[in-house]
DRENGUKE-88895 format. One record per residue (C-alpha): residue in three letters; x, z, y. Coordinates in nm, 2 decimals. Each point is the difference from the previous one (the first is absolute). Layout:
BEGIN
res, east, up, north
ALA, X, Z, Y
...
//
This chain:
BEGIN
res, east, up, north
MET, 16.06, -6.38, 0.69
VAL, -0.29, 0.05, -0.24
TYR, -0.19, -0.29, 0.17
ALA, 0.31, -0.21, -0.01
LYS, 0.06, 0.06, -0.37
ALA, -0.37, -0.06, -0.07
SER, 0.01, -0.33, 0.17
SER, 0.32, -0.11, -0.16
VAL, -0.19, -0.11, -0.31
ILE, -0.32, -0.20, 0.01
THR, -0.22, -0.17, -0.26
ALA, -0.18, -0.33, -0.01
GLU, -0.23, -0.19, -0.24
ILE, -0.05, -0.36, -0.08
THR, -0.29, -0.14, -0.21
CYS, 0.04, -0.32, -0.18
GLU, -0.11, -0.16, -0.33
SER, 0.17, 0.19, -0.28
TRP, 0.13, -0.32, -0.17
MET, 0.22, -0.05, 0.31
HIS, 0.21, 0.31, -0.08
LYS, 0.21, -0.18, -0.27
PHE, 0.08, -0.28, 0.25
LEU, 0.09, 0.25, 0.27
ILE, 0.22, 0.19, -0.23
GLY, 0.15, -0.30, -0.18
PRO, 0.23, -0.01, -0.30
LYS, 0.19, 0.33, -0.03
GLY, -0.12, 0.09, 0.35
MET, 0.20, -0.27, 0.17
THR, -0.28, -0.14, 0.22
LEU, -0.08, 0.35, 0.13
GLU, 0.37, 0.06, 0.08
THR, 0.00, -0.32, 0.20
LEU, -0.32, 0.09, 0.19
VAL, 0.11, 0.36, 0.06
PRO, 0.38, 0.01, 0.02
ASN, 0.01, 0.37, 0.09
LYS, -0.22, 0.09, -0.29
ASP, 0.20, 0.32, -0.05
LYS, -0.14, 0.13, 0.34
VAL, -0.36, -0.08, -0.09
GLN, -0.20, 0.11, -0.30
ILE, -0.23, -0.27, -0.13
GLY, -0.27, 0.06, -0.26
PHE, -0.22, -0.26, -0.16
GLU, -0.33, 0.13, -0.12
GLN, -0.23, -0.17, -0.26
ASP, -0.28, -0.05, 0.24
GLY, 0.21, -0.23, 0.22
LEU, 0.11, 0.27, 0.25
ILE, 0.36, 0.00, 0.11
TYR, 0.12, 0.34, 0.14
LEU, 0.30, 0.02, 0.24
GLU, 0.18, 0.32, 0.12
GLY, 0.32, 0.04, 0.20
ALA, 0.15, -0.01, 0.34
PRO, -0.24, -0.15, 0.26
GLU, 0.21, -0.30, 0.09
GLU, 0.08, -0.08, -0.37
VAL, -0.36, 0.03, -0.10
LYS, -0.11, -0.23, 0.28
LYS, 0.25, -0.26, -0.11
ALA, -0.10, 0.02, -0.37
HIS, -0.37, 0.00, 0.10
MET, 0.05, -0.32, 0.20
SER, 0.21, -0.17, -0.26
LEU, -0.24, 0.07, -0.28
LEU, -0.30, -0.11, 0.21
CYS, 0.17, -0.33, 0.07
GLU, 0.07, -0.06, -0.37
ILE, -0.35, 0.10, -0.10
LYS, -0.13, -0.26, 0.26
ARG, 0.22, -0.26, -0.16
LEU, -0.11, 0.09, -0.35
THR, -0.37, -0.02, 0.11
GLU, 0.05, -0.35, 0.14
GLU, 0.21, -0.14, -0.28
MET, -0.07, 0.20, -0.32
SER, -0.30, 0.09, -0.20
SER, -0.11, 0.20, -0.31
GLU, -0.27, -0.14, -0.22
THR, -0.16, 0.11, -0.33
ILE, -0.14, -0.24, -0.26
LYS, -0.21, 0.13, -0.29
VAL, 0.11, -0.12, -0.34
SER, -0.13, 0.14, -0.33
PRO, 0.27, 0.21, -0.16
PRO, 0.01, -0.22, -0.33
LEU, 0.10, -0.30, 0.22
HIS, 0.29, 0.18, 0.17
ARG, 0.25, -0.12, -0.27
HIS, -0.10, -0.36, 0.07
VAL, 0.08, 0.05, 0.37
ILE, 0.33, 0.16, -0.09
GLY, 0.09, -0.27, -0.25
ARG, 0.25, 0.01, -0.28
GLY, 0.29, 0.23, 0.09
GLY, -0.14, 0.02, 0.35
ALA, 0.09, -0.36, 0.07
LEU, -0.33, -0.10, 0.16
ILE, -0.03, 0.30, 0.24
SER, 0.37, -0.05, 0.09
LYS, -0.06, -0.36, 0.08
ILE, -0.29, 0.09, 0.23
LYS, 0.21, 0.26, 0.18
ASP, 0.30, -0.24, 0.04
GLU, -0.22, -0.28, 0.14
THR, -0.20, 0.22, 0.24
GLY, 0.25, 0.27, 0.09
VAL, -0.26, 0.28, -0.05
GLN, -0.02, 0.32, -0.19
ILE, -0.25, 0.02, -0.29
SER, -0.10, 0.33, -0.15
ILE, -0.18, -0.01, -0.33
PRO, -0.14, 0.34, -0.11
ASN, 0.12, 0.17, -0.31
GLU, -0.23, -0.09, -0.30
GLN, -0.07, 0.37, -0.06
THR, -0.18, 0.03, 0.33
ASN, -0.24, -0.28, -0.10
SER, -0.01, -0.11, 0.36
ASP, -0.11, -0.35, 0.09
GLU, 0.17, -0.01, 0.34
ILE, 0.31, -0.21, 0.04
LYS, 0.16, 0.06, 0.35
VAL, 0.18, -0.28, 0.18
GLU, 0.21, 0.09, 0.31
GLY, 0.22, -0.21, 0.23
ASN, -0.01, -0.28, 0.26
LYS, -0.36, -0.11, 0.06
GLU, 0.05, -0.36, -0.12
GLY, 0.18, 0.11, -0.32
VAL, -0.27, 0.26, -0.08
LYS, -0.27, -0.26, 0.04
LYS, 0.18, -0.24, -0.23
ALA, 0.08, 0.26, -0.26
ILE, -0.36, 0.12, -0.01
GLU, -0.11, -0.37, -0.05
GLU, 0.24, -0.05, -0.28
ILE, -0.10, 0.32, -0.18
ALA, -0.37, -0.09, 0.04
GLU, 0.08, -0.35, -0.14
ILE, 0.17, 0.16, -0.31
VAL, -0.30, 0.23, -0.06
LYS, -0.24, -0.29, 0.04
ARG, 0.19, -0.21, -0.25
ILE, 0.03, 0.28, -0.25
GLU, -0.37, 0.09, 0.03
ASN, -0.10, -0.36, -0.06
GLU, 0.25, -0.05, -0.28
LYS, -0.10, -0.04, -0.36
THR, 0.18, -0.04, -0.33
ARG, -0.15, -0.19, -0.29
ASP, 0.14, -0.10, -0.34
ILE, -0.10, -0.32, -0.18
LEU, 0.08, -0.06, -0.37
ILE, 0.15, -0.34, -0.06
GLU, 0.18, -0.09, -0.32
GLN, 0.37, 0.00, 0.07
ARG, 0.04, -0.35, -0.14
PHE, -0.19, -0.12, 0.31
HIS, 0.21, 0.18, 0.26
LYS, 0.26, -0.27, 0.02
GLN, -0.27, -0.26, 0.08
LEU, -0.16, 0.23, 0.26
ILE, 0.34, 0.05, 0.16
GLY, 0.09, -0.36, -0.02
ALA, 0.33, -0.19, 0.02
LYS, 0.22, 0.18, 0.25
GLY, -0.30, 0.23, 0.08
GLU, -0.19, -0.29, 0.16
THR, -0.35, 0.10, -0.14
VAL, 0.02, 0.37, 0.09
GLN, 0.14, -0.10, 0.34
LYS, -0.32, -0.20, 0.07
LEU, -0.20, 0.31, -0.10
ARG, 0.20, 0.21, 0.24
GLU, -0.06, -0.25, 0.28
GLN, -0.37, 0.00, -0.08
PHE, -0.01, 0.38, -0.01
PRO, 0.29, 0.11, 0.23
SER, -0.11, 0.37, 0.00
VAL, 0.01, 0.02, -0.38
ILE, 0.31, 0.09, -0.20
PHE, 0.00, -0.17, -0.35
SER, 0.21, 0.19, -0.25
PHE, 0.07, -0.16, -0.34
PRO, 0.17, 0.22, -0.27
ASP, 0.35, -0.06, -0.11
PRO, -0.01, -0.24, -0.30
GLY, 0.20, 0.25, -0.20
LYS, -0.27, 0.27, 0.03
LYS, -0.26, -0.21, -0.19
SER, -0.28, 0.10, 0.22
ASP, -0.32, -0.19, 0.08
ILE, -0.07, 0.20, 0.32
VAL, 0.03, -0.19, 0.33
ASN, -0.04, 0.23, 0.30
LEU, -0.16, -0.09, 0.33
ARG, 0.04, 0.22, 0.31
GLY, -0.10, -0.04, 0.36
ASP, -0.31, -0.03, 0.22
ARG, -0.30, 0.09, -0.21
VAL, -0.20, -0.30, 0.08
GLU, 0.29, -0.24, -0.05
VAL, 0.09, 0.17, -0.33
ASP, -0.35, -0.06, -0.14
LYS, 0.02, -0.37, 0.11
ALA, 0.34, -0.03, -0.16
TYR, -0.12, 0.17, -0.32
LYS, -0.29, -0.25, -0.02
GLN, 0.24, -0.30, 0.06
LEU, 0.24, 0.13, -0.27
THR, -0.28, 0.06, -0.24
ALA, -0.12, -0.37, 0.04
MET, 0.36, -0.12, -0.04
ASN, 0.04, 0.21, -0.32
LYS, -0.33, -0.13, -0.14
GLU, 0.13, -0.36, 0.06
LEU, 0.33, 0.08, -0.17
VAL, -0.19, 0.15, -0.30
ALA, -0.22, -0.31, -0.02
ARG, 0.30, -0.22, 0.00
ALA, 0.17, 0.22, -0.26
GLN, -0.31, -0.05, -0.22
HIS, 0.09, -0.37, -0.01
ARG, 0.26, 0.08, -0.26
TYR, -0.27, 0.16, -0.23
ILE, -0.19, -0.33, 0.03
VAL, 0.31, -0.21, -0.07
GLY, 0.11, 0.22, -0.29
PRO, 0.33, 0.01, -0.17
GLN, 0.15, -0.35, -0.02
ARG, -0.32, -0.13, 0.16
ARG, -0.20, 0.08, -0.31
GLY, -0.30, 0.12, 0.21
LEU, -0.03, -0.33, 0.17
ALA, 0.04, -0.19, -0.32
GLU, -0.27, 0.21, -0.16
ILE, -0.25, -0.08, 0.28
LEU, 0.09, -0.37, -0.02
LYS, -0.04, -0.01, -0.38
SER, -0.33, 0.19, 0.01
THR, -0.16, -0.18, 0.29
GLY, 0.20, -0.31, 0.08
VAL, 0.05, 0.13, 0.36
SER, 0.34, 0.03, 0.15
VAL, 0.08, 0.30, 0.22
GLU, 0.25, -0.04, 0.28
VAL, 0.15, 0.33, 0.11
PRO, 0.23, 0.00, 0.32
PRO, 0.36, 0.10, -0.05
GLU, 0.08, 0.37, 0.08
GLU, 0.22, -0.11, 0.29
GLU, -0.29, -0.17, 0.17
ASP, -0.21, 0.21, 0.24
SER, -0.33, -0.10, -0.17
ASP, -0.25, 0.16, -0.23
THR, -0.21, -0.32, -0.06
ILE, -0.04, -0.11, -0.36
THR, -0.13, -0.35, -0.06
LEU, -0.20, -0.11, -0.31
ARG, -0.02, -0.37, -0.10
GLY, -0.21, -0.14, -0.28
ASP, -0.35, -0.07, -0.13
PRO, -0.25, 0.15, 0.25
THR, -0.21, 0.13, -0.29
LYS, 0.30, 0.20, -0.12
LEU, 0.12, 0.14, 0.33
GLY, -0.23, 0.31, -0.03
GLU, 0.13, 0.09, -0.34
ALA, 0.36, -0.06, 0.12
LEU, -0.06, 0.21, 0.31
ALA, -0.14, 0.29, -0.22
MET, 0.32, -0.01, -0.21
VAL, 0.21, 0.01, 0.32
TYR, -0.18, 0.31, 0.12
ALA, 0.02, 0.16, -0.34
LYS, 0.38, -0.04, -0.01
ALA, 0.05, 0.11, 0.36
SER, -0.21, 0.31, -0.05
SER, 0.18, 0.10, -0.32
VAL, 0.21, 0.21, 0.24
ILE, -0.18, 0.17, 0.30
THR, 0.09, 0.22, 0.29
ALA, -0.19, 0.30, 0.14
GLU, 0.03, 0.24, 0.29
ILE, -0.04, 0.38, 0.04
THR, 0.00, 0.18, 0.33
CYS, 0.13, 0.36, 0.02
GLU, 0.20, 0.22, 0.24
SER, 0.35, -0.15, 0.04
TRP, 0.17, 0.33, -0.07
MET, -0.13, -0.02, -0.36
HIS, 0.21, -0.31, -0.08
LYS, 0.32, 0.20, -0.07
PHE, -0.19, 0.22, -0.25
LEU, -0.17, -0.30, -0.16
ILE, 0.34, -0.18, -0.04
GLY, 0.20, 0.31, -0.09
PRO, 0.38, 0.04, -0.04
LYS, 0.15, -0.34, -0.08
GLY, -0.35, -0.13, -0.06
MET, -0.05, 0.22, -0.31
THR, -0.35, 0.13, 0.10
LEU, -0.13, -0.36, 0.06
GLU, 0.15, -0.10, -0.33
//
């Protein structure tokens, strides 16, 4: 009887990858109940090192053992667990606003993604699920990280009076810029904010190219704006040059996309007239200062009071 009682309970062990445990157990233990229907007759313990411990009646333990081994084989063939290293400060970019980005990746790939608590300062993001989904999710996370690491933000000061021209009718001009630099986001301030700051954000190389392009466009707009200083109120500036040198100065209308000024008259007087044109144009100048973009808000101040 002693031997009979001793042999009425046996133990068995199964070793598998520890990440498989959650898939073997399932939500609220439902998967395990399906795999081992007579779970009340078999004690099953899941250890952190991947070991699964079984104890119970010999026949029940054998059934559970076989069922779990079959499921582990399936998981090994169809599922995987991968880790991708991402610097902790970039985790929020992978998560997205309100978790929208990480949820999108989960929905599209059908995988589980575990991002470590920021207090642990761990750089390991774990992705588990079907092999194809895990591969795709890892690629998407890597792409997000690459984009963020290569991203740059740069501000350019452009007088607000020129913003409308840079945006263009129905946004046509800024749309051309976006087509030329598709990875760059051009952000113009709301007209009501009375701000001269235009923000560029995107790939660092493309942002620098876009900055250079906008700077050139701004200089052209400034040059065309100087025309009005040459013309003067009620065209007095042009009249003054004509009276002094006998040379007529033709300035293109503001609506024309031209910065060419034409001088007509006595060749011996053209130099004098040109000097007067330059003098009037340079009566107002522009200048540039480069500093850290975060300083702008402090230089401008509340409602522009510091700048004033």
